[in-house]
N, C-alpha and C positions, 0 to 999 in steps of 0.2 A: 751601805748605799740605802738602810733604811731611812737614816737621816737626811741625805741629801732628797731623796724623793718626797719625803713632807715638805720641804721646803721651795723645791721645784712647784710640787703641785699648787700649793699658794700663788706662787707668781702666776700658774699657767691660770688659776681659776679667776686672779683680778684680771689678767689679759682680757679673758675669755667672757666675763660677766659686765666687766666695766673699760671695755677698752681706752675709751676715750678720757676718762678718768682718771685711767692708769697713766696714760701719756702724760696728759697735763701734768700731774702730779710728779712724775719724773723728773720733768721741766723746771718747777718750782724748786725741786731738791736742787737740780744741775744750777741754777740761777742764784742758789741761797736766798731765796724767797719765801720761805715756807714761813705761814702765819703760828703762833704761839698755842693757838686752841682751836680746835675744829668739831663743828656739831654734824657727824656723819648720820641721815635719815633716809629712810627706806626701809619697804617692806623685808623680812627675812629673805634671805636668799639672794640678795641682790649684791654680797659681796663685800660689804662695808668692814667685816675683821680683814677679811684677805689683804684687803688695799691697805689697811691701817698698818698691817703686818708688814705687808711689800714697803712700804714707804720706811718702816724701821729699817728694815734689811739694807735699803738703799743709802741710808744715812750711815747705816756702820759696815758696809761690806767692803770688803779689802779687793774685789776683782769686778768692778763694774764692767758691765757688757757694751759691745759698740753701739747700740741700739740704746743705752743710757739706763737698762734695766740691770738689779743687783743678779748676781751670777748664781745664788741659792745651793752653792755647794762651798761656800767656805763656812769657815767656824761660825763667824759672827751671823751668817743669814740661818745655819742651821740649829744654832742655839735659840734665835730671835723664834724659828718657825716651831720650835718645843717649849716656847716659853721658860728658857734656862738662861738667857742674857740677864748679867747682872744689873743693867742701865734701861732697861725695858720692861714696865711690867704690866699683866694685864691684870686687871679686875672685873670679876664678873658674880652675879647673884650668888650669895648665900644662901641658899633655898630659893624664895620667893621674891628677895629685896636684896638689896646692897646696902649693908648696915653704915653706919656712924664708925663703926671700930675701924671698918676695911678701908675707909677715906682717911681713919688717924694716921691708921698704917702706911698707906701709900703718903701723906705725909711727911709723916717721921723719915721714911727712905729717900723722898724725895729732896729733904733739910739736906743730906750729906754730899758729899763731893761721888760726881761720875765715877765708878770704879774704874773703868778702860778708857775711858775718851772724857770727851767736854761737855758733851751733852747728856741727857735723859728724856728719856719717850714712857709715857703710860697712856693705854689703854683702857675707856673704860665700856665694857662691853654689855649693853642692856641697860643704858645709864636712866632710862624713862623708871626705873625698878629701884632707883636711887631712894631712900625715906627722907622726910622732909631733911631730920637732922645731918643726913649723909651730905644733901644736896646744900646746905647751907655749909657746912664743913668745908666743902671743896670750892665753894663761891669764892671766897677771899684768895686762896690757892691760885685756881686759874685766873683772876685778876692781878695776882701779885707773885708769881712763882717767883724759887728761888735758884737763882742761876739759868744755866741755859737750858730748859725745859719745851718738851712740845706735849699737847695732851691730844687724844682724839676720845671724844665723847658720842656713841653709837646707840642709836636708838631707830624704832620700827616709825616711830613719827614725832617730830621734834615739839608739837603743841604739847607734848605732855611733859616737855622738860621747863623749868623754872623760866619766867621771863628773863629773870636776872640774869641766868646762866646762859640762855639764849643770845643775851644781847653783850654778852664776853667773849664768845667764840663765834666762828666763821661757818657759817651754814652751807653746806653743800650735801644738796640734793640727790640723790642717787636716782637714776631714771630705769625701767621697767626694762629686763632683757628683751632684745630683738627677739620675736618669735620664728622669725627665718633660722636665726643663728639655733635656737631652743631644738628646732627640728632636727637641724645638722647635727648637736651634741646629741639627740636620743638617736638617730641613726647610727651614729659611732659605736653606742651600747650595744648594738648586735639588735635593736626591737625589733618587732613585727610592724608595720604599720598599723594595725588595731592598738597594737600595747603603744606605739607613741601616740595615737589618737587617747589614750587613756591616761598616759603618763602626761601628758599636756593639760588635762581637764584637772589633775592632781594636784599640780603646781608647775612653777612658771623661774623657777631658778633650777640650776645644773648640779647645785650640792643635792639636793633631794632628788634628784633622777638618778645621781650615782649612787646613792642608800637605795632608793626602790630596786633598782637593775642589780645592785649587788647579789649574788650568789642566785641571780635566778629569780628573785622574789618575788617581783613583780607580776610576772610572767607565772609563777607558781599558783600565786593566790589569784590570779584572775582567772586561772582555769578551776580552779576551787568554788569561786563566787559563781563562775559558768555553770557548774553543776548544780550548786544552792538553788539556783536562778531556772535551772532546767523542773527539779523534782516538785518547785513551789509552782510552775505553771502545770504541772500534770494534778496538783493537789495533792502530793505525795508528802504523808510525813515523815518520811526518813530524811528529808529535809533537816529535823529537829535533831535527830543524832549526830549528822553529817558536820554540825557545828562542832561538834566536842573531838570528833574524829577526824577532819578533814582540815577543817580552819583553822581550830585554836591552836594546833602544833606548829602552824608557819606566825604567829603572831609572838614577834618578837619584846616588845614591848612600849610603852601608850602610845608612841607614833603611831606603831603599826596598826595598833587598836583603831584610833582616829581614820588611817587610810581604808581599813577594812570596812568601817561603817558609809566610808564614803563614797567606795566602789558598791555596796550596796545601794547607795542611792543613787548612785550614777547608770545603775543597769535599769534601774526604772525611770531614770530621768529619759533614756534612751526609749524606753516602752512609751513616754509622754512624746516625744519627739518623733516618732513613726506615726502614732496616732493621730496627734495633729496636727503637726507641720511636714509628716511625709517624707522625714528625712533619709538621705538614701545610707545604704551600709557604710559606704566610706567615710561617712562625718560622724558616725558613732563611736562612742568610747571600746562598747562590746559587738564590734560589727559583723565578727565572724561568728556570732550565735544571731544575724539577722532576723532568721526565718521564726526562730524562737521568739523572739522580740516582736516579731509582726503578730505572731500566733497570740501572745500576750496582750498586745494592744487590741486586736479583735475581741478578744475574750471579757476584758474587764470592761465597767462602762467609766463616765468619767467620774463619776464619784469614788468609785473605789480604788480606781487608779490615785486621782489626790489624795486619799487618804491614806494609802500605803507609802507615799513618799511622805506624806505628815509624820506618820506616826515612827516612818524609822528618823529621821529630824528632831523629833522630841524625844526619841528612845537613847538617842546621840547626845546627849546634853547629860544623862545620865551620868557618862564620865568624868564628872567634873566634882561628883560627890562620892565618887569612890563604892559605887556597886560595882558588884563582879562584872567583869567583861562577857565571861559565859552567859551568864543570867541574862546582860544584855541582849545578847545575841539569839538568843533562845525565844524572846521575848519578840523579839522583831520576827523572828521566823516564825511563831506563832500567829501574831499579828497578820503579817502577810497571806498566810492558810488560811485564817478566818474571814480575810476580806475577799481573796480567791474563791475559797469555799462558799462562799455569800451567806 
């Protein structure tokens, strides 16, 4: 059941994030008109990898559905979803880049005949992270593939890809997800109206919504950010130990670190919007504590508020140089308190 769930989730994700592109490619495969190389370009979370895998499923699936989609439950679909199919190879960055040895291994594998059919597929996720050597090694292989090979290069920005590779692939630019669909998707996660406002300011893709709503994480962190903000508004230095006792235990990884600081910035952006734009509660990321936000807006001068937001943004950059995350949050807290207490 778990294997089936992983494959069917990929199909659902492709249909949800990119319904038009998904339908287009299912028809292209049906008409046997698939090009040998594609360059999928678009921001993270727009479903590039999901669609590439679903196309691979459609090519190998043993039980195509009446709507032209792969079944998501046959052995071929399940193995493709789990990166275990011998004729479908996924290459991703090893560390911060895709190295020439990874491309050489790919080429060696694809110089062999297909194991279970007459077709082989490779997907390079993060193609813009290929080293120059890796990109040059791939170039001729894309231009003159051995046998029946389809390639999918995935990038957040096709301008980062060598022009010589761009010219040998068919560019597909992924559109942003419909905001109305995103709202409906977030509502399906049983999020409150203010939590939905918050999550839509943090992300524009369904995969990140899934991650943030998992185990009620977003709601829990939102409550702790509000408690932290309440202490700041009072000038209470208990906001400082709260970082260690209440915020840090919720942080699972570097992505959570990034989101936590973004939430700190967003609550002060709400203060800015109330102070300068009279934004109503129902349009704020933290609208459920509107009275508190309004009190802070009245309390802070223009200079103080802008300094706080600037301090948070500057401290956020320290994540890139491996400074302790606890230290970053504590410095943000002290900076905020110093500005608030004047």
